[in-house]
C-alpha positions as CSV (number, residue, x, y, z in Angstrom):
1,X,-61.6,78.5,77.7
2,X,-64.8,78.9,75.6
3,X,-67.0,81.6,77.1
4,X,-70.6,80.6,77.8
5,X,-73.5,82.0,75.8
6,X,-76.1,83.8,78.0
7,X,-78.9,81.3,78.7
8,X,-77.8,78.4,76.6
9,X,-74.6,77.3,78.4
10,X,-74.8,73.6,79.4
11,X,-72.7,70.8,80.7
12,X,-72.2,67.5,79.0
13,X,-71.0,65.1,81.7
14,X,-68.3,67.5,82.9
15,X,-67.6,69.1,79.5
16,X,-68.9,72.7,79.4
17,X,-70.6,73.7,76.1
18,X,-71.5,77.3,75.2
19,X,-74.8,76.0,73.9
20,X,-76.5,72.6,73.3
21,X,-76.0,72.4,69.5
22,X,-73.5,69.7,68.4
23,X,-72.5,69.0,64.8
24,X,-72.8,65.2,64.3
25,X,-70.0,62.8,63.3
26,X,-69.6,62.1,59.6
27,X,-71.5,65.2,58.5
28,X,-69.0,68.1,59.0
29,X,-65.5,66.8,58.0
30,X,-62.6,65.8,60.1
31,X,-62.3,68.6,62.6
32,X,-63.0,72.2,61.6
33,X,-63.9,72.2,57.9
34,X,-67.3,73.7,58.7
35,X,-65.5,76.9,59.7
36,X,-65.5,77.8,56.0
37,X,-69.3,78.3,56.1
38,X,-70.3,79.1,59.7
39,X,-68.7,80.6,62.8
40,X,-67.9,77.6,64.9
41,X,-67.5,79.9,68.0
42,X,-71.3,80.1,67.9
43,X,-71.8,76.3,68.1
44,X,-71.7,74.1,71.2
45,X,-69.4,71.4,69.8
46,X,-68.3,69.6,66.6
47,X,-67.8,65.9,66.3
48,X,-65.0,64.5,64.1
49,X,-65.5,62.0,61.3
50,X,-65.5,58.5,62.8
51,X,-61.9,57.3,62.7
52,X,-60.9,53.7,62.2
53,X,-57.5,52.0,62.8
54,X,-56.7,51.6,59.1
55,X,-57.7,53.9,56.2
56,X,-61.0,53.1,54.6
57,X,-62.2,54.1,51.1
58,X,-65.8,53.3,52.1
59,X,-68.5,51.7,50.0
60,X,-68.8,52.1,46.2
61,X,-71.3,54.6,44.8
62,X,-74.1,55.2,45.0
63,X,-73.6,55.5,48.7
64,X,-75.7,58.6,49.6
65,X,-79.1,59.6,48.2
66,X,-82.1,61.7,49.1
67,X,-85.2,59.9,50.4
68,X,-88.7,61.1,51.4
69,X,-88.2,63.3,54.4
70,X,-84.7,62.3,54.9
71,X,-81.5,60.8,53.5
72,X,-80.0,57.4,52.9
73,X,-76.3,56.8,53.3
74,X,-74.0,53.8,53.3
75,X,-70.7,55.7,53.3
76,X,-68.8,52.8,54.9
77,X,-66.8,54.9,57.4
78,X,-64.5,56.3,54.7
79,X,-61.6,58.0,56.5
80,X,-57.8,58.4,56.4
81,X,-57.2,56.0,59.3
82,X,-55.8,56.7,62.8
83,X,-52.1,57.3,61.9
84,X,-52.8,60.0,59.2
85,X,-55.5,61.6,61.3
86,X,-53.3,62.0,64.4
87,X,-50.5,63.4,62.2
88,X,-52.5,65.7,59.9
89,X,-55.9,66.5,61.4
90,X,-55.9,66.1,65.2
91,X,-53.5,69.1,65.7
92,X,-56.1,71.4,64.3
93,X,-58.3,70.7,67.3
94,X,-56.0,73.0,69.3
95,X,-57.2,76.0,67.4
96,X,-60.8,75.0,66.7
97,X,-63.2,77.7,67.9
98,X,-65.5,75.2,69.6
99,X,-65.3,72.0,71.7
100,X,-64.1,69.0,69.7
101,X,-65.6,65.5,70.3
102,X,-63.6,62.6,68.8
103,X,-65.6,59.9,67.1
104,X,-64.2,56.3,67.2
105,X,-65.2,53.3,65.1
106,X,-63.8,49.8,64.6
107,X,-64.3,46.2,63.8
108,X,-62.5,44.8,66.9
109,X,-62.2,45.7,70.5
110,X,-58.5,46.4,69.9
111,X,-59.3,49.0,67.3
112,X,-61.6,50.9,69.6
113,X,-59.0,50.8,72.4
114,X,-56.2,52.1,70.3
115,X,-58.2,54.9,68.7
116,X,-59.8,56.0,72.0
117,X,-56.4,56.0,73.7
118,X,-55.0,58.2,70.9
119,X,-57.9,60.7,71.3
120,X,-57.5,60.6,75.1
121,X,-53.8,61.6,74.7
122,X,-54.8,64.9,73.1
123,X,-55.6,67.7,75.6
124,X,-57.8,69.3,72.9
125,X,-60.4,66.5,72.7
126,X,-62.3,66.7,76.0
127,X,-64.9,64.0,75.0
128,X,-64.8,60.8,72.9
129,X,-67.8,59.3,71.2
130,X,-67.9,55.6,70.5
131,X,-69.8,54.8,67.3
132,X,-70.8,51.2,68.3
133,X,-72.9,50.5,65.2
134,X,-70.1,48.3,63.8
135,X,-69.9,44.5,63.7
136,X,-67.2,42.7,65.7
137,X,-65.1,40.7,63.4
138,X,-64.6,38.1,66.1
139,X,-68.3,37.1,66.4
140,X,-70.2,39.2,63.8
141,X,-72.4,40.8,66.5
142,X,-72.9,44.6,66.2
143,X,-71.5,46.1,69.4
144,X,-74.4,48.6,69.7
145,X,-77.2,46.0,69.2
146,X,-76.1,43.4,71.8
147,X,-75.8,44.4,75.5
148,X,-73.2,41.8,76.3
149,X,-71.0,42.8,73.3
150,X,-71.2,46.4,74.4
151,X,-70.3,45.6,77.9
152,X,-67.3,43.6,76.7
153,X,-66.2,46.5,74.5
154,X,-66.5,49.0,77.3
155,X,-64.7,46.8,79.7
156,X,-61.6,47.3,77.5
157,X,-62.1,50.8,76.3
158,X,-63.0,52.4,79.6
159,X,-59.6,51.9,81.3
160,X,-57.9,53.4,78.2
161,X,-59.8,56.7,78.5
162,X,-58.5,58.4,81.6
163,X,-58.8,62.1,80.7
164,X,-61.6,62.6,78.2
165,X,-65.3,62.0,78.9
166,X,-66.7,58.8,77.3
167,X,-69.8,59.1,75.2
168,X,-71.5,56.0,73.7
169,X,-73.6,56.5,70.5
170,X,-76.5,54.0,70.5
171,X,-78.3,52.4,67.6
172,X,-82.1,52.4,67.2
173,X,-81.8,49.0,65.6
174,X,-81.2,47.2,68.9
175,X,-84.1,45.2,70.2
176,X,-84.2,47.5,73.3
177,X,-82.5,50.8,73.3
178,X,-83.1,51.1,77.1
179,X,-81.2,47.8,77.7
180,X,-78.4,49.1,75.5
181,X,-78.3,52.4,77.5
182,X,-78.2,50.4,80.7
183,X,-75.2,48.4,79.3
184,X,-73.4,51.5,78.3
185,X,-73.9,53.2,81.7
186,X,-72.9,50.0,83.5
187,X,-69.7,50.0,81.3
188,X,-68.8,53.5,82.4
189,X,-70.4,55.8,79.7
190,X,-70.5,59.4,81.0
191,X,-72.9,60.5,78.3
192,X,-75.1,58.9,75.6
193,X,-75.9,59.9,72.0
194,X,-79.3,58.9,70.8
195,X,-79.8,57.9,68.0
196,X,-77.8,56.6,65.1
197,X,-79.5,55.9,61.7
198,X,-82.2,53.3,61.1
199,X,-81.3,50.4,58.8
200,X,-83.4,50.9,55.6
201,X,-83.7,49.7,52.0
202,X,-84.7,51.7,48.9
203,X,-85.4,49.8,45.6
204,X,-85.2,51.1,42.1
205,X,-88.5,49.7,40.7
206,X,-87.2,49.9,37.1
207,X,-83.9,48.0,37.6
208,X,-85.3,46.0,40.6
209,X,-82.0,46.6,42.4
210,X,-81.3,48.6,45.6
211,X,-80.8,52.3,45.0
212,X,-77.7,52.2,47.3
213,X,-74.9,50.0,46.0
214,X,-74.4,48.5,49.4
215,X,-78.0,47.3,49.5
216,X,-79.2,48.5,52.9
217,X,-78.4,52.0,54.2
218,X,-78.8,54.2,57.2
219,X,-81.9,56.4,57.1
220,X,-81.7,59.8,58.8
221,X,-83.6,63.1,58.7
222,X,-86.9,64.6,59.7
223,X,-88.8,61.3,59.2
224,X,-87.0,59.7,62.2
225,X,-87.3,62.7,64.5
226,X,-90.5,61.7,66.5
227,X,-89.1,58.2,67.0
228,X,-85.8,59.6,68.2
229,X,-87.6,61.9,70.6
230,X,-89.5,59.0,72.1
231,X,-86.3,57.0,72.5
232,X,-84.6,59.9,74.3
233,X,-87.6,60.2,76.6
234,X,-87.6,56.4,77.3
235,X,-83.9,56.3,78.0
236,X,-83.9,59.4,80.1
237,X,-86.8,58.3,82.3
238,X,-85.8,54.7,82.6
239,X,-82.1,54.9,83.3
240,X,-80.1,58.0,82.3
241,X,-81.6,60.7,84.6
242,X,-81.3,58.6,87.7
243,X,-77.7,57.7,86.8
244,X,-76.9,61.4,86.2
245,X,-75.8,60.6,82.6
246,X,-76.6,63.3,80.0
247,X,-77.9,62.6,76.5
248,X,-77.2,64.2,73.1
249,X,-80.5,63.9,71.2
250,X,-79.8,63.2,67.6
251,X,-82.2,62.6,64.7
252,X,-83.9,64.9,62.2
253,X,-83.3,68.3,63.8
254,X,-84.0,71.0,61.2
255,X,-85.6,73.7,63.3
256,X,-85.2,75.1,66.8
257,X,-88.5,73.5,67.7
258,X,-87.0,70.0,66.9
259,X,-84.1,70.7,69.3
260,X,-86.5,72.0,72.0
261,X,-88.4,68.7,71.8
262,X,-85.3,66.8,72.5
263,X,-84.5,68.9,75.5
264,X,-88.0,68.6,76.9
265,X,-87.7,64.8,76.4
266,X,-84.5,64.7,78.5
267,X,-81.6,65.7,76.3
268,X,-78.8,68.0,77.5
269,X,-77.4,68.6,74.0
270,X,-78.8,68.3,70.5
271,X,-77.0,66.9,67.5
272,X,-77.5,68.0,63.9
273,X,-76.3,66.0,60.9
274,X,-78.6,65.6,57.9
275,X,-79.5,69.3,58.3
276,X,-75.9,70.3,57.3
277,X,-76.5,68.8,53.9
278,X,-79.6,70.9,53.4
279,X,-78.1,74.2,54.7
280,X,-74.9,74.3,56.9
281,X,-76.2,77.6,58.4
282,X,-79.2,75.9,60.0
283,X,-77.4,75.2,63.4
284,X,-77.0,79.0,63.9
285,X,-80.7,79.4,63.4
286,X,-81.4,76.6,65.9
287,X,-79.1,78.3,68.5
288,X,-80.9,81.6,68.0
289,X,-84.3,80.0,68.3
290,X,-83.4,78.1,71.4
291,X,-82.2,81.2,73.1
292,X,-85.6,82.9,72.4
293,X,-87.5,79.8,73.5
294,X,-85.7,79.6,76.9
295,X,-86.5,83.3,77.6
296,X,-90.1,82.8,76.5
297,X,-90.5,79.9,79.0
298,X,-89.4,82.2,81.8
299,X,-86.2,80.3,82.4
300,X,-82.7,81.6,83.2
301,X,-80.9,78.7,81.6
302,X,-81.8,75.9,79.1
303,X,-80.9,73.3,81.8
304,X,-84.1,74.2,83.6
305,X,-86.1,72.7,80.7
306,X,-84.3,69.4,80.4
307,X,-86.8,66.5,80.7
308,X,-89.7,68.9,81.5
309,X,-92.2,67.4,79.1
310,X,-95.6,67.1,80.9
311,X,-97.2,63.7,80.3
C-alpha cells in the first residue's frame, strides 16, 4: 500500500493517490523508466505508454518538434504491441514505487477490448485510461470526437473491465467536450482525463511543406493551458461533479500554480507531459508547491479546494 502524503492525498474514482500529480501517457516510457531521474514514490501516479494490439513503429521523422510555448508531436503511437508489453514490461508494475495507470489505444473496438482486458487482469494496474483519439477502421470516425462512437466503444469495453477503474481521456477537438464527457460517463467511465492535444499544423515557409512529416500534429504545452482549464471547469460543472466522476486535468502544467488552477477548476488530479521534456524533475517541484499552497489556503487536504474557483 502506498502511504499518503500529508495534505495532498487524494482519491481518483476509488484509486488512492499519495498526491494529485500524474505523469501522462506517452511522455515517461512504458512503466517505470522515469525512476532513473526522479523518485517515483513522491509522485501520485505514472501512466504507461499507450499500448496497441500490434507493434507500431510510429510515423516517420520529423515527428516531434518544439513550437512557440509548446510542442508538436505526431509520434503515431509507437510501441511494442500488447503481447511484448504483457511479457516484458507489465510485470515491472508490481515493483513500481507509485500507482500505475495503463493506457489503451486501438483502431477497432476489438483492439480496445483485448488490451483493456489484459490490463484488467493485472493486480498491479488499478486504473485503465482509454486514449480515444484514434479513428475506428470500421467507419473512420474518431472515437473521442463522436458521442455515439464513444458510447459504442464503451458498451464493449466496460464489461471487459471488472477490477480496474476505467478512465476515458477526452479530445479537445470534439465539437463539444461536454457532450463527449456525458457520453463517457453514460458508458461507465469512472474518471475522465481532460485534455489530449489539439490538432495543429506548422509549415516550413522555405520548403512550403509541413514541419512534421505526418502533416498535422498534436499541439501541447503551456499555450493550451488556459483552454484546458476552461474545459475542465465546463465539464466539472456541467456533468462530472454531479455524477461524482473525478477529472485528471492535463495540458501545459509547468508550475505548481498551473496545477492549482486545474484543481480549483474541478480536477482531482493533474497530469504532466510536455513538462517532462523540459525538465523531468518539474513534477517534484509541483508537488512541493501544491503542498505549500494547500496550507496557505487554510485547508487540511487538497480535496477541499477541488472546484472552488469563485466566479
